[in-house]
C-alpha positions in Angstrom: 113.4 85.6 95.7 117.2 86.8 95.7 118.2 90.7 96.9 118.5 91.9 93.1 115.0 91.0 92.1 113.5 92.4 95.5 115.0 95.6 94.8 114.1 95.7 91.1 110.3 95.1 92.2 110.5 97.7 95.0 111.9 100.3 92.5 109.6 99.3 90.0 106.8 100.1 93.1 108.4 103.4 94.0 108.1 104.8 90.3 104.3 103.9 89.8 101.4 106.4 90.3 99.5 106.2 93.4 96.5 104.5 91.3 99.3 101.9 89.7 100.7 101.2 93.0 97.4 100.3 95.0 96.0 98.4 92.2 99.4 96.6 92.3 99.1 96.0 96.1 95.1 94.9 95.3 96.4 92.2 92.8 98.7 90.7 95.3 96.5 90.8 98.1 93.9 89.3 96.1 96.3 86.4 94.7 97.2 85.6 98.4 93.6 85.3 99.5 92.6 83.1 96.5 95.6 80.8 97.4 94.7 80.9 101.2 91.2 79.7 99.9 92.4 77.3 97.6 94.4 75.9 100.5 91.3 75.5 102.7 89.1 73.8 99.9 92.3 71.0 99.2 92.9 70.3 102.9 89.1 69.5 103.6 89.0 67.5 100.6 91.8 65.4 101.8 90.1 64.7 104.9 88.5 61.1 105.2 84.8 61.7 106.1 84.0 65.2 104.5 81.6 65.2 101.9 82.1 67.2 98.5 78.7 68.5 99.6 79.9 69.6 102.8 83.1 71.2 101.2 81.0 73.2 99.4 78.7 74.1 101.9 81.8 75.5 103.8 83.1 77.0 101.0 79.8 78.9 100.0 80.1 79.9 104.1 83.7 81.8 103.5 82.0 83.7 100.7 78.8 84.6 103.1 81.1 85.4 106.1 83.7 87.3 104.2 81.1 89.6 102.2 77.9 89.7 104.9 79.7 89.5 108.4 82.8 91.4 107.5 81.4 93.7 104.7 84.4 92.9 102.4 82.9 92.6 99.0 86.2 92.7 97.6 89.5 91.8 98.6 91.4 94.9 98.9 94.4 96.2 100.9 92.8 99.3 102.0 90.1 97.3 103.7 91.8 94.9 105.1 94.4 97.6 106.7 91.1 99.1 107.8 90.0 96.2 109.7 93.7 96.0 111.3 93.8 99.6 112.5 90.1 99.3 114.1 91.4 96.2 115.8 88.4 94.2 113.8 91.0 91.3 113.0 
């Protein structure tokens, strides 16, 4: 991204209300998380010896870990920041 585009995005974010700012940040955070999940899924599918059933079991386990172990039912910036501040990363 070029410097002009970055500046325009920063200016837009600075002009947002608090709610709109955090909604936008949560959207971006969620998209990054979903892309990471997609990469893990695709990587497993490319590995010889891993069956589709095993891939699906791992994907289900990631949801269980995120929700039950880490308590992250929704992917939000605030929850991630809280985990970093408390040293639970």
